[in-house]
N, C-alpha and C positions, 0 to 999 in steps of 0.2 A: 452868348454875346462874345465870348473869347474866340469862338470859332469864326464868327463873322469878322472880327477884327483881323484874324489871321488871313482870311480870304482877301480882305481889303489890302493888307500889306503885300500879299503875293501879287495882286494886280498892280500895285504901285511899283514893286520891284521889277516886274516885267516891263512896265512903262519906262522906268529909269534906265533899264539895261538896253532898251531898244533904240531905234534911231531917233525917237522923239526926244530922248534925253539931251540931245545936242541943242535943243531949243528951250530947255528948262534952266532958268537961273535959280539961285538959292531961295529967293522969295517965293517963286512959283512952286518950288518943291515943297516948301513948308505948307503952303495952302493945299496942295494935293494930299499931303499926309493927314490933315485934319478935316473931318467932315464939316459942312457949313454950320456956323454957330459955335464951334468949339475953338479953344485956344490952339494956335498953330504950334507945331513941334519944331524945335531948333536942333539941328544935328551938331553934336559936340565931339563925335569921334567916328572915324571911318577906317576900320581895320580890315585885314584880309578876310577874316571869318565872320565879322559882324559890323553892324552900324549901331551907334548909340545916339538917341535923341532925348531931349528933355522939354518940358513945358511947365510954366508956373501953375500952381494950384491956386485958384481964385480965393482971395480972402486970407491967404497965409503967406509965409515967407519961404514956403517949401516948393519943391519941384516933383513932378511925376516923370519917371524915366521909362524908356522903351528901347529894347534891344531886338534887332532882327538879324539872325545869323544862320549859318549852315555849317554842317560837318559832313565829311564823306568817308571817314575812316572808322566810325563806330555805328552801331545800329540804334534805331529809335528806342527799342526795348531797353538796351543797356543804359542809355542816357536817362531815360525815364526812371528806371529802377534805382540808379545811383542817387538821384535826387530824393527819392522816397526813403531809402534805407538809412535810418538815423544812426544805427550802430556803425555802418561803414563810414558815414560822414565824420564821426568822431576821430577816425584814423586819417582821413585825407585833408580835413580842414583844421589847420592848426589854431585858428581863432576860436574854435568851439571850446567853451568851458564846461557846458552842460547841455545835453540834448536828449530829452526823454519824452516818450508818449505817456501822457497823463490819463487819458480816457479815450475809449473807442466806442463808437455807436455802430452796432452790427447792422441796423436797418439801412443806414446810408453809407457806411464805410468811412464816415468822418472821423478824424482823429484830432484830439487836442494835444498840442506839443508845447513843452517848455524848453526854450532855447536861451542860453546865456552865452554871450560872445564878447570877446575882447574888442575894445575900440582904441584908436590911436592915442598914445600918450599926449597930453596928461589927462584925458577923459576917463571917467569911470566905465567899467564894463556895463553893457546893456543887457536886459533880459526881456524876452518876448514870450507872451502866452498867446498862441494862435490856433485856430481850427483850420484844418486842411481837408480837402476832398479831391479825389481824382476820378477821371473817367477815361475809358478807352472806347472810342467809337469805331468799331470795326467797319461799319457800313461806309462811313465818310472818311476812313483812314486818318483819324486824328487821335491825339492824346492830349488831355487837358488836366492841369494841376492848379488849383486855386487855393489861396490862403488869406486869412484876415485875422486881425487881432481880436481877442475876446477876453473876458474875465472868467476866472475859474476859482471856486472856493478852496481847491486843494493847493493852489499856488499863490499864497499871499505875497505882497511886496517884501523884498529883502533889502534892508538898508545898505547892503554891500553893493547893490546894483541899481541902475536907473531903469525903471520900468517904461517900456515903449508901448504906448496905448493906441497909437495910430499906425497901422501897417496893413498893406494889401499887396498881393502878388498874384499874377496869373501867368502861367507858362503853357503855351500851346506848341505841340510838336506835330509836324506834318512829314511823314516818311516820303522819300523820293519814290520808293517802290512799295516795300512791305515793312512791317514792324521788325523783321529779323534780317533785313538786308542793309548793308552800309548805306548811309546817306539820308539826310533829313534837313528840313528848315525848322527853325523855332522862333517864337515870338514871346519875349518876356516883358511884361508891363509891371512896374514896381513903384511903390511910394511908401514912405514912412516918416514919422516925426521923431527923431532921435533925442529931442529935447536938449539941444545944446545951446550955448550962448553965442556960438559963432554965427556970423552973418551968412546970408544965403550963398554967396559966392564960395565961401569956405566949404560949406556942406556939398555944394556941387562939385568942387574939386575932389573931396573925399570920395564921393560916389564914382566920379568919372575915372579916378585912379584905382579905386578898389574893384570896380566891376570887371575890368579886363583880367585882373589877377584871379578873381573868383571863378570866372568862366574858364580860364586856363586850367585851374586846379580841378574843376568839375570835369573838363574834357579829359585830362590826364587820368582821373579816377575812373572814368568810363572806359578808357583804353586798357587800364589794368584789369578791370572786370571782364573785358572782352578776351584778354589773354589768359583768363582764369588764374591770375595771380592772387585773387581774393574772391570769395563767394559773395554774391549779392542776391538778396531775396527777389524772386520774380513776382512782382505785385500784380501783373496782368493775370497770371494763373490763379493767384490767391483770391483775387476779386471775383473771378469767374465761379470759383467754388463757393465762396461766401454768399453769393447771390442765390444759391440753391438752398433748399431746406436742409439738405444733408450737411452742407458746409456750416450753416448757422447752428445746427445742433452740435456739431463737433466743437465749434467755438464756445458755445454756451457751457459745454462740459469741461472746457479747459484743455482739450486735447488738440493735436495738430492733424489736420487733414493732409493727405498726400500732396496736394497742390501747394500748401503752405510751406512745404519743405523743398519745393523745386527752386532751382537757382538759374539765373540767366548769365 
């Protein structure tokens, strides 16, 4: 489904950049973005490297957000790996209080993550327990990373933080050429319920102001990884080995296979 949504956004992007866009007003653009029967998307930010939309989630006071952007100075592999490397994120994301892999399923590659992050003053810090899974589709030249909130017995609620129980995120990356050449488009779809007492418009402001900052930090972190200022685990190679029996055996014995030690 994430791949289909990426294809839909690519088609829309081509349409809006072509001559037809001269005849599209804002209302028509919203209708084009959303398939029939779905809530229309409202653009709230149009930057050089990305566009940000939102739409209300029916029956709630919350919004779902969507970012469609491009970078030409880093490779898809580097951008992908930087998002997955929890140890590296502790260094480049100053909002992180705690970020740990709690459990890992060898059969699917799914990982349960515990993430604690600062929220703007005067709000308490939030903590998330979520499962994530990623896939690299060599045939269709796509990378997909999906996450959603779960409960886990190893991470009970801490009175020091506010537990976020509703959270979903999907990132799709489409290389312009290959996984190891500069240039790609990405589509990020995101929603959560941070359980604040602030009205919807305040939450929307927080997201729309925080999202550009996060994407800029992520981009800078990927550039540093590209320049080899810091080593980042190569999740593409690691997954390829883990999918084989040899890789699974190595993981089960608690040893590191060669691909797990490769860096991008």
